[in-house]
C-alpha positions as CSV (number, residue, x, y, z in Angstrom):
1,X,-18.1,11.1,43.8
2,X,-21.7,9.7,44.0
3,X,-21.9,9.8,40.2
4,X,-18.7,7.8,39.9
5,X,-19.9,5.2,42.4
6,X,-23.2,5.0,40.6
7,X,-21.4,4.4,37.3
8,X,-19.3,1.7,38.9
9,X,-22.4,-0.1,40.2
10,X,-23.9,0.2,36.7
11,X,-20.8,-1.3,35.1
12,X,-20.8,-4.1,37.6
13,X,-24.4,-4.9,36.5
14,X,-23.4,-4.8,32.8
15,X,-20.5,-7.2,33.6
16,X,-22.9,-9.5,35.4
17,X,-25.1,-9.5,32.3
18,X,-22.1,-10.3,30.1
19,X,-21.2,-13.1,32.4
20,X,-24.6,-14.6,31.8
21,X,-24.1,-14.2,28.0
22,X,-20.7,-15.9,28.3
23,X,-22.3,-18.9,30.1
24,X,-25.0,-19.1,27.4
25,X,-22.3,-19.0,24.7
26,X,-20.5,-21.9,26.3
27,X,-23.5,-24.0,27.2
28,X,-26.1,-23.3,24.6
29,X,-24.2,-21.7,21.7
30,X,-24.2,-18.0,20.8
31,X,-27.5,-16.2,21.0
32,X,-28.7,-14.4,18.0
33,X,-27.4,-10.8,17.6
34,X,-29.6,-7.8,18.2
35,X,-31.5,-6.4,15.2
36,X,-32.9,-2.9,14.8
37,X,-36.6,-2.1,14.6
38,X,-37.8,-2.4,11.0
39,X,-39.0,1.2,11.0
40,X,-35.6,2.4,12.1
41,X,-33.9,1.5,8.9
42,X,-35.4,3.3,5.9
43,X,-32.5,3.4,3.6
44,X,-32.6,0.4,1.2
45,X,-28.8,0.1,0.8
46,X,-28.3,0.1,4.6
47,X,-31.1,-2.5,5.1
48,X,-29.4,-4.8,2.6
49,X,-26.0,-4.3,4.2
50,X,-27.3,-5.1,7.7
51,X,-29.1,-8.3,6.4
52,X,-25.9,-9.4,4.6
53,X,-23.9,-9.0,7.8
54,X,-26.6,-10.8,9.8
55,X,-26.3,-13.7,7.3
56,X,-22.5,-13.8,7.9
57,X,-23.1,-14.0,11.7
58,X,-25.6,-16.8,11.3
59,X,-23.1,-18.8,9.4
60,X,-20.4,-18.3,12.1
61,X,-22.3,-17.5,15.2
62,X,-19.4,-17.9,17.7
63,X,-16.8,-16.0,15.6
64,X,-15.8,-12.6,16.9
65,X,-15.1,-10.7,13.6
66,X,-18.5,-11.0,12.0
67,X,-20.3,-9.9,15.1
68,X,-17.9,-7.0,15.6
69,X,-18.5,-5.8,12.0
70,X,-22.3,-6.0,12.6
71,X,-21.9,-3.8,15.8
72,X,-19.7,-1.4,13.9
73,X,-22.3,-1.3,11.0
74,X,-25.0,-0.3,13.5
75,X,-22.6,2.2,15.1
76,X,-21.4,3.8,11.9
77,X,-25.0,4.3,10.7
78,X,-26.2,5.9,14.0
79,X,-28.4,3.0,15.1
80,X,-27.1,3.8,18.6
81,X,-29.4,1.7,20.8
82,X,-29.0,-1.5,18.9
83,X,-25.2,-0.8,18.5
84,X,-24.8,-0.5,22.3
85,X,-26.6,-3.8,22.9
86,X,-24.5,-5.4,20.2
87,X,-21.2,-4.3,21.8
88,X,-22.3,-5.4,25.2
89,X,-23.4,-8.8,23.9
90,X,-20.1,-9.2,22.0
91,X,-18.1,-8.6,25.2
92,X,-19.5,-11.8,26.5
93,X,-18.3,-13.8,23.5
94,X,-14.7,-12.8,23.9
95,X,-14.3,-11.4,27.4
96,X,-10.7,-10.4,27.2
97,X,-10.9,-8.4,23.9
98,X,-10.7,-4.6,24.4
99,X,-12.4,-3.7,21.1
100,X,-16.1,-3.9,22.1
101,X,-15.5,-1.9,25.2
102,X,-13.5,0.7,23.3
103,X,-16.2,1.2,20.7
104,X,-18.9,1.2,23.4
105,X,-17.1,3.9,25.3
106,X,-16.8,6.1,22.2
107,X,-20.5,5.5,21.5
108,X,-21.4,6.5,25.1
109,X,-19.3,9.7,24.7
110,X,-20.9,10.6,21.4
111,X,-24.4,10.2,23.0
112,X,-23.5,12.6,25.9
113,X,-22.5,10.1,28.7
114,X,-18.9,11.3,29.2
115,X,-18.4,10.0,32.7
116,X,-19.7,6.6,31.8
117,X,-17.6,6.6,28.7
118,X,-14.4,7.1,30.8
119,X,-15.2,4.2,33.0
120,X,-16.0,2.0,30.1
121,X,-12.8,2.9,28.3
122,X,-10.9,2.0,31.5
123,X,-12.3,-1.5,31.1
124,X,-11.0,-1.5,27.5
125,X,-7.6,-0.4,28.8
126,X,-7.5,-3.2,31.4
127,X,-8.1,-5.8,28.7
128,X,-5.4,-4.2,26.5
129,X,-2.8,-3.9,29.4
130,X,-0.8,-6.9,28.3
131,X,-0.7,-6.0,24.7
132,X,0.9,-3.3,22.6
133,X,-2.6,-1.7,22.1
134,X,-2.3,1.9,23.6
135,X,-5.4,3.4,22.1
136,X,-7.6,3.0,25.2
137,X,-5.2,4.8,27.4
138,X,-4.9,7.6,24.9
139,X,-8.6,7.9,24.7
140,X,-9.0,8.0,28.5
141,X,-6.4,10.8,28.6
142,X,-8.2,12.7,26.0
143,X,-11.6,12.3,27.6
144,X,-10.2,13.3,31.1
145,X,-8.5,16.3,29.5
146,X,-11.8,17.4,27.8
147,X,-13.6,17.0,31.2
148,X,-11.1,19.3,32.9
149,X,-9.3,16.5,34.8
150,X,-5.8,17.3,33.3
151,X,-3.8,15.9,36.2
152,X,-5.5,12.5,35.9
153,X,-5.2,12.7,32.1
154,X,-1.4,12.9,32.1
155,X,-1.1,9.5,33.8
156,X,-2.9,7.7,31.0
157,X,-1.3,9.7,28.2
158,X,2.1,8.9,29.6
159,X,1.1,5.2,29.6
160,X,0.1,5.5,25.9
161,X,3.3,7.2,25.0
162,X,5.4,4.3,26.4
163,X,3.8,2.0,23.8
164,X,3.2,4.4,20.9
165,X,6.3,6.5,21.2
166,X,6.6,10.1,19.8
167,X,3.4,10.1,17.8
168,X,2.8,13.9,17.0
169,X,-0.9,14.0,17.9
170,X,-0.3,12.2,21.2
171,X,2.7,14.5,22.0
172,X,0.5,17.6,21.2
173,X,-2.1,16.3,23.7
174,X,0.5,15.7,26.4
175,X,1.8,19.3,25.8
176,X,-1.7,20.7,26.1
177,X,-2.2,18.6,29.3
178,X,0.9,20.3,30.9
179,X,-0.5,23.7,30.1
180,X,-4.0,23.0,31.5
181,X,-2.4,21.4,34.6
182,X,-0.7,24.8,35.3
183,X,2.8,23.8,34.1
184,X,3.3,26.0,31.0
185,X,7.1,25.9,31.3
186,X,7.1,22.1,31.2
187,X,5.0,22.4,28.1
188,X,7.5,24.7,26.5
189,X,10.4,22.5,27.4
190,X,8.6,19.4,26.2
191,X,8.0,21.0,22.8
192,X,11.6,22.1,22.5
193,X,13.0,18.7,23.6
194,X,10.9,16.8,21.1
195,X,11.1,19.4,18.3
196,X,7.4,19.4,18.0
197,X,7.2,22.5,15.8
198,X,9.0,20.5,13.1
199,X,6.2,17.9,13.0
200,X,3.2,18.0,10.6
201,X,1.3,19.5,13.6
202,X,3.7,22.5,13.8
203,X,1.0,25.2,13.5
204,X,-1.1,23.7,16.3
205,X,2.1,23.4,18.5
206,X,2.7,27.1,17.8
207,X,-0.8,27.8,19.2
208,X,0.0,25.8,22.3
209,X,3.3,27.6,22.6
210,X,1.6,30.9,22.4
211,X,-0.8,29.9,25.2
212,X,2.1,28.7,27.3
213,X,4.2,31.8,26.8
214,X,1.2,34.0,27.5
215,X,0.7,32.3,30.9
216,X,4.4,32.7,31.6
217,X,4.2,36.4,30.7
218,X,6.6,36.0,27.8
219,X,4.8,38.5,25.5
220,X,7.3,38.6,22.6
221,X,7.6,34.8,22.4
222,X,3.8,34.5,22.5
223,X,3.4,37.0,19.7
224,X,6.0,35.3,17.6
225,X,4.3,31.9,18.0
226,X,0.9,33.4,17.1
227,X,2.2,34.4,13.7
228,X,2.5,30.7,12.8
229,X,-0.4,29.3,14.9
230,X,-3.4,27.3,14.0
231,X,-5.9,26.7,16.8
232,X,-7.6,23.6,15.2
233,X,-7.2,20.7,17.5
234,X,-5.8,17.7,15.6
235,X,-7.8,14.5,15.4
236,X,-6.4,11.2,16.7
237,X,-7.5,9.4,13.5
238,X,-6.8,6.1,15.2
239,X,-7.3,3.0,13.0
240,X,-10.2,1.6,15.0
241,X,-12.2,4.8,14.6
242,X,-11.4,5.2,10.9
243,X,-12.6,1.6,10.4
244,X,-16.0,2.7,11.8
245,X,-16.1,5.7,9.5
246,X,-15.6,3.4,6.5
247,X,-18.6,1.3,7.5
248,X,-21.3,3.9,6.7
249,X,-23.5,2.2,4.1
250,X,-26.5,4.3,2.9
251,X,-27.3,6.0,-0.4
252,X,-25.9,9.4,0.6
253,X,-22.6,7.9,1.6
254,X,-22.5,5.8,-1.5
255,X,-22.8,8.9,-3.6
256,X,-20.0,10.5,-1.6
257,X,-17.8,7.5,-2.3
258,X,-18.6,7.8,-6.0
259,X,-17.6,11.5,-6.0
260,X,-14.4,10.7,-4.1
261,X,-13.4,7.9,-6.5
262,X,-13.9,10.2,-9.4
263,X,-11.8,12.9,-7.7
264,X,-9.0,10.4,-7.1
265,X,-9.3,9.2,-10.8
266,X,-10.2,5.7,-9.8
267,X,-12.5,5.2,-12.8
268,X,-13.1,1.5,-12.5
269,X,-14.0,1.7,-8.8
270,X,-16.3,4.6,-9.6
271,X,-18.1,2.6,-12.3
272,X,-18.6,-0.3,-9.8
273,X,-20.1,2.1,-7.3
274,X,-22.4,3.6,-9.9
275,X,-23.5,0.0,-10.8
276,X,-24.3,-0.5,-7.1
277,X,-26.3,2.8,-6.9
278,X,-28.3,1.8,-10.0
279,X,-29.7,-1.1,-8.0
280,X,-31.4,1.2,-5.6
281,X,-32.5,4.2,-7.6
282,X,-33.0,5.0,-11.3
283,X,-30.0,6.8,-12.9
284,X,-30.3,10.6,-12.9
285,X,-28.8,12.9,-15.5
286,X,-26.0,13.7,-13.1
287,X,-25.1,10.1,-12.5
288,X,-25.4,9.2,-16.2
289,X,-22.9,12.1,-16.9
290,X,-20.6,10.8,-14.1
291,X,-20.7,7.3,-15.7
292,X,-19.9,8.8,-19.2
293,X,-16.9,10.6,-17.8
294,X,-15.6,7.5,-16.1
295,X,-16.1,5.4,-19.3
296,X,-14.1,8.0,-21.3
297,X,-11.2,7.8,-18.9
298,X,-11.5,4.0,-18.5
299,X,-11.1,3.4,-22.3
300,X,-14.7,3.0,-23.4
301,X,-15.4,6.3,-25.2
302,X,-18.0,4.8,-27.6
303,X,-20.1,3.8,-24.6
304,X,-19.7,7.2,-23.1
305,X,-20.6,8.8,-26.4
306,X,-23.9,6.8,-26.5
307,X,-24.8,7.9,-23.0
308,X,-24.1,11.6,-23.8
309,X,-26.1,11.4,-27.0
310,X,-29.1,10.3,-25.0
311,X,-28.7,13.2,-22.6
312,X,-28.3,15.7,-25.4
313,X,-31.6,14.7,-26.8
314,X,-33.2,16.1,-23.7
315,X,-30.9,19.2,-23.5
316,X,-29.2,19.9,-26.9
317,X,-27.7,23.2,-25.9
318,X,-26.3,22.2,-22.5
319,X,-22.6,23.3,-22.5
320,X,-21.4,20.7,-20.0
321,X,-22.9,17.9,-22.1
322,X,-21.4,19.4,-25.3
323,X,-18.0,19.4,-23.6
324,X,-18.4,15.8,-22.5
325,X,-19.4,14.8,-26.0
326,X,-16.4,16.5,-27.5
327,X,-14.1,14.8,-25.0
328,X,-15.6,11.4,-25.9
329,X,-15.0,12.3,-29.6
330,X,-11.4,13.2,-28.9
331,X,-10.8,9.9,-27.1
332,X,-12.2,8.0,-30.1
333,X,-10.0,10.1,-32.4
334,X,-7.0,9.3,-30.3
335,X,-7.6,5.6,-29.8
336,X,-9.1,4.7,-33.2
337,X,-7.2,7.4,-35.2
338,X,-10.5,8.6,-36.6
339,X,-9.7,12.3,-37.2
340,X,-13.3,13.1,-38.3
341,X,-14.1,12.9,-34.6
342,X,-11.3,15.4,-33.8
343,X,-12.8,17.8,-36.4
344,X,-16.3,17.4,-34.8
345,X,-14.8,18.1,-31.4
346,X,-13.0,21.2,-32.8
347,X,-16.2,22.5,-34.3
348,X,-18.1,22.0,-31.0
349,X,-15.4,23.9,-29.1
350,X,-15.4,26.8,-31.6
351,X,-19.2,27.1,-31.2
352,X,-18.9,27.2,-27.4
353,X,-16.1,29.8,-27.5
354,X,-18.4,32.0,-29.7
355,X,-20.9,31.9,-26.9
356,X,-18.3,32.4,-24.1
357,X,-14.8,33.3,-25.1
358,X,-13.5,32.6,-21.5
359,X,-14.8,29.0,-21.4
360,X,-11.6,27.2,-20.2
361,X,-13.0,23.7,-20.8
362,X,-13.9,24.7,-24.4
363,X,-10.3,25.9,-24.9
364,X,-8.9,22.6,-23.6
365,X,-11.0,20.7,-26.1
366,X,-10.0,23.1,-28.8
367,X,-6.3,22.7,-28.0
368,X,-6.4,19.0,-27.8
369,X,-8.3,18.7,-31.1
370,X,-5.7,20.9,-32.9
371,X,-2.9,18.8,-31.5
372,X,-4.5,15.6,-32.7
373,X,-4.9,17.3,-36.1
374,X,-1.2,18.2,-36.1
375,X,-2.0,21.9,-36.2
376,X,0.5,22.9,-33.6
377,X,0.9,26.6,-34.3
378,X,-2.9,27.0,-34.0
379,X,-2.9,25.0,-30.8
380,X,-0.3,27.4,-29.3
381,X,-2.4,30.3,-30.4
382,X,-5.4,28.7,-28.6
383,X,-3.3,28.3,-25.5
384,X,-2.4,32.0,-25.8
385,X,-6.1,33.0,-26.1
386,X,-7.0,30.8,-23.1
387,X,-4.3,32.4,-21.0
388,X,-5.3,35.9,-21.9
389,X,-8.9,35.2,-21.0
390,X,-7.9,33.3,-17.8
391,X,-4.6,35.0,-16.7
392,X,-4.5,33.2,-13.3
393,X,-4.9,29.8,-14.8
394,X,-1.4,28.2,-15.4
395,X,-2.5,25.2,-17.5
396,X,-2.7,26.9,-20.9
397,X,0.8,28.3,-20.5
398,X,2.1,24.9,-19.5
399,X,0.4,23.3,-22.5
400,X,1.9,25.9,-24.8
401,X,5.4,25.4,-23.4
402,X,5.2,21.7,-23.9
403,X,4.1,22.2,-27.5
404,X,6.8,24.8,-28.1
405,X,9.5,22.4,-26.8
406,X,8.2,19.3,-28.6
407,X,8.1,21.2,-31.9
408,X,11.0,23.6,-31.3
409,X,8.8,26.6,-32.1
410,X,11.0,29.1,-30.2
411,X,10.9,32.2,-32.4
412,X,7.3,33.6,-32.2
413,X,6.4,32.4,-28.8
414,X,8.5,34.5,-26.4
415,X,5.4,35.7,-24.5
416,X,4.3,32.2,-23.4
417,X,7.9,31.2,-22.6
418,X,8.5,34.4,-20.6
419,X,5.2,33.9,-18.7
420,X,6.2,30.4,-17.6
421,X,9.8,31.4,-16.8
422,X,8.7,34.4,-14.6
423,X,5.8,32.5,-12.9
424,X,8.0,29.5,-12.2
425,X,11.7,30.3,-12.2
426,X,12.5,26.7,-11.2
427,X,10.8,25.2,-14.2
428,X,13.4,22.8,-15.7
429,X,13.1,24.0,-19.3
430,X,11.2,27.3,-19.5
431,X,14.2,29.5,-18.9
432,X,16.3,27.7,-21.5
433,X,13.5,27.9,-24.0
434,X,13.2,31.6,-23.4
435,X,16.9,32.1,-24.1
436,X,16.5,30.1,-27.4
437,X,13.5,32.3,-28.3
438,X,15.4,35.5,-27.6
439,X,18.4,34.2,-29.7
440,X,16.0,33.3,-32.6
441,X,14.6,36.8,-32.5
442,X,18.0,38.4,-32.6
443,X,18.0,39.8,-29.1
444,X,21.4,38.4,-28.2
445,X,22.4,40.7,-25.3
446,X,19.1,40.2,-23.6
447,X,19.5,36.4,-24.1
448,X,22.9,36.5,-22.5
449,X,21.7,38.5,-19.5
450,X,18.9,36.1,-18.9
451,X,21.1,33.1,-19.4
452,X,23.3,34.2,-16.5
453,X,20.3,34.0,-14.2
454,X,19.8,30.3,-14.9
455,X,21.8,28.9,-12.0
456,X,19.2,26.7,-10.3
457,X,20.3,23.0,-10.3
458,X,16.7,22.0,-11.1
459,X,17.1,23.2,-14.7
460,X,17.3,20.6,-17.4
461,X,21.1,20.3,-18.2
462,X,20.7,19.1,-21.8
463,X,18.4,22.0,-22.9
464,X,20.4,24.5,-20.9
465,X,23.6,23.5,-22.7
466,X,21.8,23.8,-26.0
467,X,20.7,27.4,-25.0
468,X,24.3,28.2,-24.1
469,X,25.6,26.9,-27.4
470,X,22.9,28.8,-29.3
471,X,23.8,32.0,-27.5
472,X,27.5,31.5,-28.0
473,X,27.1,30.9,-31.7
474,X,24.8,33.9,-32.1
475,X,27.2,36.1,-30.0
476,X,30.2,35.0,-32.1
477,X,28.3,35.7,-35.3
478,X,27.3,39.2,-34.1
479,X,30.9,40.0,-33.0
480,X,32.2,39.1,-36.5
481,X,29.7,41.4,-38.1
């Protein structure tokens, strides 16, 4: 109890300081925001980001949003001391806003001051009481629960539920609170009434159900729940905290954003981020290759080709660079209809396959080059070779099936069509194509038996009817003979 009283006195002092700030804001204008020590910010990108945000604050010194973003920038980049001062100062600018208190509480929790964080979050909740903002109450409930104060936690979580409704992560926290309060049966009933196992958090709910049934002595129910359980506690992922995460501005995080943009195939965005990175450090071979890959996909293969040529001068036998070069050539061939580039890419792929006959990337170049050169039978053979060398990789089979369908090359490609039909029985066309292949090869009875298995509504109706007609005509011809 003494600790709680001490924290309350401390908060009263903080509130008094904020009252002074508020008076200064009204009488003398907003004071300058806190700034970090020069030696605390070594990353050049972060230093520029902070200065840019300070400039925005200086232009609008009494506005809330620029100061909040400055505090969040400090917070997201782990400048904890100056972030804390910034949040406290901001609370004096707009005394009734819950956001500075909310972020300050999470900062205090993150730096090991859990009891103080709870009291600070209560202030945030008091300022949010008249609004639809329920996040502070949810956070208080979570903090109390993590501190072993489950009975107190339930009160705040229930308040949050009244405003948020049946949000799965909140409902899961309430269920856990019932269990830790010694009410496992209420937790089981709560899960059933709200059908929580049907939510995206179903595996975690099963873990909670296993815990609850274990406490109730329901051994078989606990064992059944454990078969589907996942013990990982779901994150709140509230919008305010996610906004903080997005405000990390340093070179490592910039490189992570580049990689994420490439993975999401956002080529133009990745190129802009690479331009930004170039302002702070010289391009490396890795970032130059990333840029080339983005340029290929963004419609500038010639530029990509020039970059890759420069890299190949330093490492002429590098297989990754040779694949990148071939992909650039294929894009030029496709966009400019310059088939000499397709021939060059084909030659590169053949050389790489001589070195490593399981190189899947080399096969993909090879297949695409053959398609551009209208050598479809050879492209299918390349798909077949890729599949045999990489039997667990479905892409070569899918590419082959697309080529077979587009060019109606049923007869000699039963193996690829069967592989697709058996691996993916619900594929809309593979089954019908296999029937057509069997008919073409004169295996009419086998075609009929397989045709009878194609009952899934997912199958393409047009091609399925064509397979039926081909089988019927072949069957009639065989019967006449």
